[in-house]
C-alpha positions in Angstrom: 73.5 45.3 -54.5 76.1 42.6 -53.7 78.9 45.2 -53.9 77.1 47.3 -51.3 76.6 44.3 -49.0 80.3 43.2 -49.5 81.5 46.7 -48.5 79.1 46.8 -45.5 80.5 43.4 -44.4 84.1 44.6 -44.8 83.3 47.8 -42.8 81.7 45.8 -39.9 84.1 42.9 -39.7 87.6 44.2 -40.7 89.7 44.8 -37.6 92.1 47.0 -39.6 89.3 49.5 -40.5 90.1 52.9 -39.0 87.9 56.0 -38.7 89.8 59.1 -39.4 88.2 61.1 -36.5 89.1 58.4 -33.9 91.6 59.3 -31.2 94.5 57.0 -32.0 96.5 56.2 -28.9 95.9 59.5 -27.1 97.6 61.6 -29.9 94.4 63.3 -30.9 92.3 62.6 -33.9 92.0 64.5 -37.1 89.0 66.5 -35.9 90.1 69.2 -33.3 88.6 69.3 -29.9 86.2 72.2 -30.2 82.9 73.1 -28.5 80.8 75.4 -30.6 79.0 78.2 -28.8 76.7 80.9 -29.9 77.8 84.3 -28.5 75.6 85.7 -25.7 75.0 88.9 -27.7 73.2 86.8 -30.3 71.7 84.1 -28.1 69.3 86.2 -26.0 67.8 88.3 -28.8 67.4 85.1 -30.8 65.4 83.5 -28.0 63.3 86.6 -27.7 62.5 86.8 -31.4 61.7 83.1 -31.6 59.5 83.3 -28.5 57.5 86.2 -29.9 57.2 84.6 -33.3 56.0 81.3 -31.8 53.6 83.1 -29.5 52.1 85.2 -32.3 51.9 82.2 -34.6 50.2 80.0 -32.0 47.7 82.9 -31.1 46.9 83.2 -34.8 46.3 79.4 -35.0 44.0 79.5 -32.0 42.1 82.5 -33.5 41.8 80.6 -36.8 40.5 77.5 -35.0 37.9 79.6 -33.3 36.7 81.2 -36.5 36.7 77.7 -38.2 34.5 76.3 -35.4 32.2 79.3 -35.8 31.9 78.4 -39.5 31.1 74.8 -38.7 28.4 75.9 -36.3 26.9 78.4 -38.7 27.1 76.0 -41.6 25.3 73.2 -39.7 22.6 75.5 -38.3 21.8 77.1 -41.7 22.2 73.9 -43.5 25.0 75.1 -45.7 27.1 72.0 -46.1 29.9 73.8 -48.0 30.4 76.3 -45.2 30.5 73.6 -42.5 33.0 71.6 -44.7 35.3 74.7 -45.0 35.1 75.2 -41.3 36.1 71.6 -40.7 39.1 72.0 -43.0 40.0 75.2 -41.2 40.0 73.4 -37.8 42.3 70.8 -39.3 44.7 73.3 -40.8 44.8 75.3 -37.6 45.8 72.2 -35.7 48.5 71.4 -38.3 49.8 75.0 -38.3 49.9 75.1 -34.5 51.8 71.8 -34.4 54.2 73.0 -37.1 54.9 76.2 -35.2 55.5 74.4 -31.9 57.8 71.8 -33.4 59.8 74.3 -35.5 60.4 76.7 -32.7 61.4 73.9 -30.4 63.8 72.5 -32.9 65.4 75.9 -33.6 65.8 76.6 -29.8 67.2 73.1 -29.3 69.8 73.7 -32.0 70.8 77.0 -30.5 71.1 75.5 -27.0 72.9 72.3 -28.1 76.3 73.7 -27.3 75.6 74.2 -23.6 
């Protein structure tokens, strides 16, 4: 552990430490100046496919939640505790699935649009 701390201290405090990707005196660094872009022929269909996939997934999550709430209601009214418990688990997993779909589609679209 002391070797790690010693190296970290050297990196932070040494004035002669150079990062290879730094621009040294306006001569340009090792990493070329490049802005990545997704071609327009790929960008628009990708957005469409991701939009449809997210929409269908979220609709399925809402439908699953409605069915799960129906199971909870039927389970409580007929005094079937196992049916109500399954319905409660279904509601929870529908929420988790909807959150996962929303976060994943947002992250993928953010990565595709990052070059703009």
